[in-house]
Each structure stands twice: as C-alpha cells, then as structure tokens.
C-alpha positions as CSV (number, residue, x, y, z in Angstrom):
1,X,-30.1,18.5,2.3
2,X,-28.6,18.6,5.7
3,X,-25.1,17.1,6.1
4,X,-25.1,13.7,7.8
5,X,-23.4,13.8,11.2
6,X,-20.6,11.4,11.6
7,X,-20.5,9.2,14.7
8,X,-17.3,8.6,16.4
9,X,-14.2,10.5,17.5
10,X,-12.8,13.1,15.1
11,X,-9.2,11.8,15.2
12,X,-6.6,12.4,12.6
13,X,-3.5,10.3,11.9
14,X,-2.0,7.2,10.3
15,X,-1.8,3.8,12.0
16,X,0.7,1.2,10.8
17,X,-1.2,-2.0,11.2
18,X,0.4,-5.5,11.0
19,X,-2.4,-7.4,9.3
20,X,-2.9,-10.9,10.5
21,X,-3.3,-13.8,8.0
22,X,-6.9,-15.0,7.1
23,X,-8.6,-11.6,7.3
24,X,-9.4,-9.1,4.6
25,X,-7.9,-5.6,4.6
26,X,-11.4,-4.1,5.0
27,X,-12.1,-6.5,7.9
28,X,-9.0,-5.4,9.6
29,X,-9.8,-1.7,9.0
30,X,-13.3,-2.1,10.5
31,X,-12.0,-3.7,13.6
32,X,-9.4,-0.9,14.0
33,X,-11.9,1.8,13.3
34,X,-14.2,0.4,16.1
35,X,-11.3,0.0,18.5
36,X,-10.4,3.7,18.0
37,X,-14.1,4.7,17.9
38,X,-13.0,6.8,14.8
39,X,-15.5,8.8,12.9
40,X,-13.7,8.2,9.5
41,X,-11.1,5.7,8.4
42,X,-9.8,4.1,5.2
43,X,-6.9,1.8,4.2
44,X,-4.3,2.3,1.5
45,X,-4.5,-0.7,-0.7
46,X,-5.6,-4.2,-0.1
47,X,-3.5,-7.1,1.1
48,X,-4.8,-10.6,0.2
49,X,-6.3,-12.6,3.1
50,X,-3.3,-14.9,3.0
51,X,-0.9,-11.9,3.2
52,X,0.4,-10.3,6.4
53,X,2.3,-7.2,7.3
54,X,2.2,-3.5,6.8
55,X,-1.2,-2.0,6.1
56,X,-1.3,1.8,6.7
57,X,-4.7,2.9,8.0
58,X,-5.8,6.5,7.6
59,X,-8.0,8.2,10.2
60,X,-9.9,11.5,9.7
61,X,-8.1,14.1,7.6
62,X,-5.4,11.5,6.7
63,X,-7.9,9.8,4.3
64,X,-7.2,12.8,2.0
65,X,-3.7,11.5,1.5
66,X,-4.4,7.8,1.2
67,X,-4.1,8.0,-2.6
68,X,-0.4,8.9,-2.4
69,X,0.2,5.8,-0.4
70,X,-1.7,3.7,-2.9
71,X,0.6,5.1,-5.6
72,X,3.8,4.6,-3.6
73,X,6.3,1.8,-4.0
74,X,5.9,-1.3,-1.9
75,X,8.3,-4.1,-0.6
76,X,7.4,-7.7,0.3
77,X,9.0,-10.9,1.6
78,X,7.7,-13.8,-0.4
79,X,7.8,-17.6,-0.2
80,X,7.0,-19.5,-3.4
81,X,6.4,-23.2,-3.9
82,X,7.6,-24.2,-7.3
83,X,6.2,-27.2,-9.2
84,X,2.5,-26.5,-8.3
85,X,0.0,-24.1,-9.9
86,X,-3.3,-23.1,-8.2
87,X,-6.5,-21.4,-9.3
88,X,-5.7,-18.3,-7.3
89,X,-1.9,-18.2,-7.6
90,X,-1.5,-18.7,-3.9
91,X,-2.0,-21.4,-1.3
92,X,-5.7,-20.5,-0.8
93,X,-6.5,-21.9,-4.3
94,X,-7.2,-25.4,-5.6
95,X,-4.3,-27.2,-7.2
96,X,-4.4,-27.1,-11.0
97,X,-1.2,-28.8,-12.1
98,X,1.9,-30.4,-10.6
99,X,5.2,-30.6,-12.5
100,X,8.7,-31.5,-11.5
101,X,11.2,-28.8,-10.6
102,X,14.3,-29.5,-12.6
103,X,16.2,-26.2,-12.1
104,X,18.8,-25.9,-9.4
105,X,19.1,-22.9,-7.0
106,X,21.4,-20.9,-9.3
107,X,19.1,-21.4,-12.3
108,X,16.1,-20.4,-10.2
109,X,17.8,-17.2,-9.0
110,X,19.0,-16.3,-12.5
111,X,15.4,-16.8,-13.8
112,X,14.0,-14.5,-11.1
113,X,16.5,-11.8,-11.9
114,X,15.2,-11.6,-15.5
115,X,12.1,-9.8,-14.0
116,X,14.1,-6.8,-12.8
117,X,13.1,-3.5,-14.3
118,X,9.9,-2.6,-16.3
119,X,7.8,-5.7,-17.0
120,X,4.4,-6.5,-18.4
121,X,1.9,-8.3,-16.0
122,X,-1.5,-9.7,-16.7
123,X,-3.5,-9.2,-13.4
124,X,-4.9,-12.4,-11.8
125,X,-8.6,-13.1,-12.0
126,X,-8.4,-13.2,-8.2
127,X,-7.3,-9.5,-8.0
128,X,-9.4,-6.6,-6.7
129,X,-9.3,-4.9,-10.1
130,X,-12.9,-4.1,-11.2
131,X,-14.6,-5.1,-14.4
132,X,-17.9,-3.3,-15.1
133,X,-18.1,-2.4,-11.4
134,X,-17.4,-5.9,-10.1
135,X,-14.0,-7.0,-8.5
136,X,-12.4,-9.7,-10.6
137,X,-12.2,-12.0,-7.7
138,X,-16.0,-12.0,-7.3
139,X,-16.4,-13.0,-10.9
140,X,-13.7,-15.7,-10.6
141,X,-15.6,-17.2,-7.7
142,X,-18.6,-17.5,-10.0
143,X,-16.5,-19.3,-12.5
144,X,-16.5,-16.3,-14.8
145,X,-13.2,-15.3,-16.6
146,X,-12.8,-12.0,-18.5
147,X,-10.0,-10.8,-20.6
148,X,-7.4,-8.7,-18.8
149,X,-5.0,-6.3,-20.5
150,X,-1.3,-6.5,-19.5
151,X,0.0,-3.6,-17.4
152,X,3.5,-2.3,-17.1
153,X,4.9,-2.4,-13.6
154,X,8.5,-2.0,-12.3
155,X,10.5,-4.4,-10.2
156,X,13.1,-2.2,-8.6
157,X,15.0,-4.9,-6.6
158,X,15.0,-8.6,-6.0
159,X,16.9,-10.4,-3.3
160,X,16.9,-14.2,-2.8
161,X,16.8,-15.0,0.9
162,X,16.7,-18.9,0.6
163,X,16.3,-21.4,-2.2
164,X,16.1,-25.1,-1.5
165,X,14.3,-27.7,-3.6
166,X,11.0,-26.4,-4.6
167,X,10.9,-23.6,-2.0
168,X,12.1,-20.1,-2.9
169,X,12.0,-17.1,-0.5
170,X,12.9,-13.7,-1.7
171,X,12.3,-9.9,-1.2
172,X,10.9,-7.8,-3.9
173,X,10.8,-4.0,-4.1
174,X,8.2,-2.9,-6.7
175,X,6.0,-0.2,-8.1
176,X,2.3,0.3,-7.4
177,X,0.1,-2.2,-9.1
178,X,2.5,-5.1,-9.0
179,X,0.9,-8.5,-8.3
180,X,3.4,-10.7,-6.5
181,X,1.2,-13.8,-7.3
182,X,1.5,-13.0,-11.0
183,X,5.3,-12.6,-10.6
184,X,5.6,-16.0,-9.0
185,X,3.3,-17.6,-11.6
186,X,5.3,-16.0,-14.4
187,X,8.6,-17.2,-12.8
188,X,7.1,-20.7,-12.6
189,X,6.2,-20.7,-16.2
190,X,9.6,-19.5,-17.2
191,X,11.2,-22.4,-15.3
192,X,8.7,-24.8,-16.9
193,X,7.3,-26.1,-13.6
194,X,4.7,-23.5,-12.4
195,X,4.5,-22.0,-8.9
196,X,2.4,-20.3,-6.4
197,X,2.7,-18.0,-3.3
198,X,2.6,-19.7,0.1
199,X,3.6,-16.7,2.2
200,X,3.5,-13.0,1.6
201,X,4.5,-10.3,4.1
202,X,4.6,-6.6,3.3
203,X,7.6,-4.9,4.8
204,X,7.4,-1.4,3.3
205,X,4.7,0.9,1.9
206,X,5.9,4.3,0.7
207,X,7.9,5.9,3.6
208,X,6.7,3.4,6.1
209,X,8.6,0.4,7.4
210,X,7.4,-2.8,9.1
211,X,9.5,-2.1,12.3
212,X,6.8,0.5,13.4
213,X,3.7,-1.6,12.9
214,X,1.3,-3.1,15.5
215,X,-1.1,-6.0,15.4
216,X,-4.7,-5.8,16.4
217,X,-4.0,-7.8,19.5
218,X,-1.2,-5.4,20.5
219,X,-3.6,-2.5,20.0
220,X,-6.2,-4.2,22.1
221,X,-3.7,-4.6,24.9
222,X,-2.7,-1.0,24.7
223,X,-6.4,0.1,24.9
224,X,-7.0,-2.1,27.9
225,X,-4.1,-0.5,29.7
226,X,-4.3,3.1,28.7
227,X,-7.6,3.6,26.8
228,X,-7.9,5.9,23.8
229,X,-5.0,8.0,25.0
230,X,-2.6,5.1,24.6
231,X,-4.0,4.2,21.2
232,X,-3.8,7.8,19.9
233,X,-0.2,8.0,20.8
234,X,0.4,5.3,18.1
235,X,-1.0,7.5,15.3
236,X,1.6,9.1,13.0
237,X,1.0,12.7,11.8
238,X,-0.6,13.3,8.4
239,X,2.6,14.7,7.0
240,X,4.4,11.4,7.5
241,X,2.6,10.0,4.4
242,X,4.5,12.4,2.2
243,X,7.7,12.9,4.3
244,X,9.9,12.0,1.3
245,X,8.5,14.9,-0.8
246,X,10.2,18.3,-1.1
247,X,9.2,20.7,1.8
248,X,8.1,24.2,1.1
249,X,7.5,26.8,3.9
250,X,4.9,29.5,3.3
251,X,4.6,32.8,5.1
252,X,1.3,34.0,6.7
253,X,-0.1,35.7,3.6
254,X,0.8,32.9,1.2
255,X,-0.6,30.3,3.6
256,X,-3.9,32.3,3.9
257,X,-4.3,32.4,0.1
258,X,-3.4,28.8,-0.3
259,X,-6.0,27.7,2.2
260,X,-8.5,29.6,0.2
261,X,-7.7,27.5,-2.8
262,X,-5.4,30.0,-4.7
263,X,-2.0,29.2,-6.2
264,X,0.8,31.0,-4.3
265,X,4.5,31.8,-4.9
266,X,7.3,30.7,-2.6
267,X,11.0,31.6,-3.1
268,X,12.5,28.3,-1.8
269,X,10.8,25.7,-4.0
270,X,11.6,23.1,-6.6
271,X,11.2,24.0,-10.3
272,X,8.5,21.4,-10.8
273,X,6.7,18.4,-9.1
274,X,4.7,17.8,-5.9
275,X,5.6,19.4,-2.6
276,X,4.6,19.4,1.0
277,X,3.5,22.7,2.5
278,X,4.1,24.1,5.9
279,X,3.2,27.3,7.8
280,X,6.4,29.4,8.5
281,X,5.1,30.7,11.9
282,X,3.5,27.5,13.4
283,X,5.3,24.8,11.3
284,X,1.8,23.3,10.8
285,X,1.4,20.9,7.9
286,X,-1.0,22.6,5.4
287,X,-1.2,19.9,2.8
288,X,0.4,19.1,-0.6
289,X,0.6,21.2,-3.8
290,X,2.1,21.0,-7.2
291,X,4.6,23.5,-8.7
292,X,3.1,24.8,-12.0
293,X,5.0,25.8,-15.2
294,X,4.9,29.5,-14.1
295,X,6.5,28.6,-10.7
296,X,3.3,29.1,-8.7
297,X,2.3,26.4,-6.3
298,X,-1.3,25.1,-6.7
299,X,-3.0,23.5,-3.7
300,X,-4.0,19.8,-4.4
301,X,-4.9,18.4,-1.0
302,X,-5.2,20.6,2.1
303,X,-6.0,19.6,5.7
304,X,-8.8,21.3,7.4
305,X,-6.5,22.4,10.2
306,X,-2.7,22.1,10.6
307,X,-1.8,18.5,11.6
C-alpha cells in the first residue's frame, strides 16, 4: 500500500503554548497546527478546558519525544474554593454539597502539607483516563460511573500563596499523573468541608517554564506581521525536551551505526539510564538512547535528520 502523503509544511520543533480557558487541549492544538500549516503535530498531555497555561506542542519530528514530556514532572498554580463540592471537582461542574469551613488559615495550610510526598489518588470520573477504550469523562457525562483504582503519585512541593476564608491559592510541583482536582477534593474531605478547583494554571512542564509561552492571539499577531518565518522562530529545538538528561557525544562511526539502529559504545557516558545523543562533528541532535548493563548505548528514539 502506498504511503499516504502528508499535507502541510514539514516543520520540526516545540511550541510553548499558553492555553486559554474554555478550550480543549486538542482544540488549541488544531488551531495552532492550522496557523503553522504544519504537516504533523501533537500535544504533551491534556489540560482541562477550565485550565490555562503551559501546553507544549510538538511539530514534526518532535512528536517522537512527546512521551518524555508526558512523563515529566509538572507545576501548577491553583485556587480552591473550600466548602463546596461539585460533580467534576472544578467550577465547571454542578454543586453537589455545601458545608461550612471551620478551619482557619493555619489549619488549612497544615492539612495541605500532609499531602507532600508519595500519595494515593483515585482519578476523577471526569479525567481523560480510558475505560474499555472510552475516556472516563465521556462515561461520566452519560451518567455512568465505573470503579477506578487508586494510583500512586508524588507531590514534590507545595507553597501556599494566599488563604483567606474559603479561598486557598497555592503552587504544587508534582509527578506525572497527578490530578489537581483530586488533590483539592481530598484536601476538602480532610478538612470536613469539601472543595473544588476554581482556577488552574500550569507554570512548568518538564524543562519548560511559563515565561516562554505564547497565546494563540499572540501567535496570530506574529503571523500577521512576519508570516511563517516569524512563527517558526518561536519553535524550540527538539533537543530542548530532554535538555536535562545527560549528554553523550558520538564520533562519526558510532553515529553512523547508531542511526542504523545498532547499540554503540562511548567513552564519556553515565553508567546507566537515559541520555541525549549528539554528533561530535556537527553537534547535531541525533536522538535519545539508554545505557545498557554492558555499557553500550541502545538507540530508543532517533530523529530523521539532526535537529
């Protein structure tokens, strides 16, 4: 069967999008993809429609590395309203119950800090986790509830930014798979009053920070002024997605064998784990590999050409 030809520009790189409230992550992706006229694009983990902030988008060869951003730690700024539980765990849901908030600011902060470290979370029915091929949120909208197993996640850091009455704003740095809505719901139950998320803003995803992101409106203005050239200048290199991994440089022969799918040896390398791979002569990013028990580096994801 003939390979289907892709329409669009064969661009490669990573865009740090500041997702606006009210749109889905896939909706934002499709708008950006059309704006760039990109042949291939994907995002690196959904943000709820209510949520805003950092959504890295991968174009072209960068889609090969999106999984590593999915697996990376994230950081968020969150505002919770205590005393009210909703069907979805956020402000988009219907109110289920209202209870008085009797804890003061010190007690609320102390309760929040008990969630530091490894914790067990039961994912919300309004999450994107799939059950028999269907996202849970689609089942929830049909009034169907299924049993969900608790998952272990890690809360690396919590910082209270403001706490007054029933409003709590904090920053959370967490592992992949953490549901901030579930964290707020669990906090509310611990306090005996319930709670839900009213504002959620992602400020970090893996190595990327919110300071470098752009909204769709800002991208539109750039395109109007400078066309595709102005847009393309905002794309980060493929290697930026794994910049915090150890770097290994390969000579011409080793790079050749690696690009043909064979494990290779490098003198300057870690004893184990994942590494980024570069060509010694051109400094081109070749992809990522894994150091095996015998010290050889096996290719895991390679770019078609050095990016």
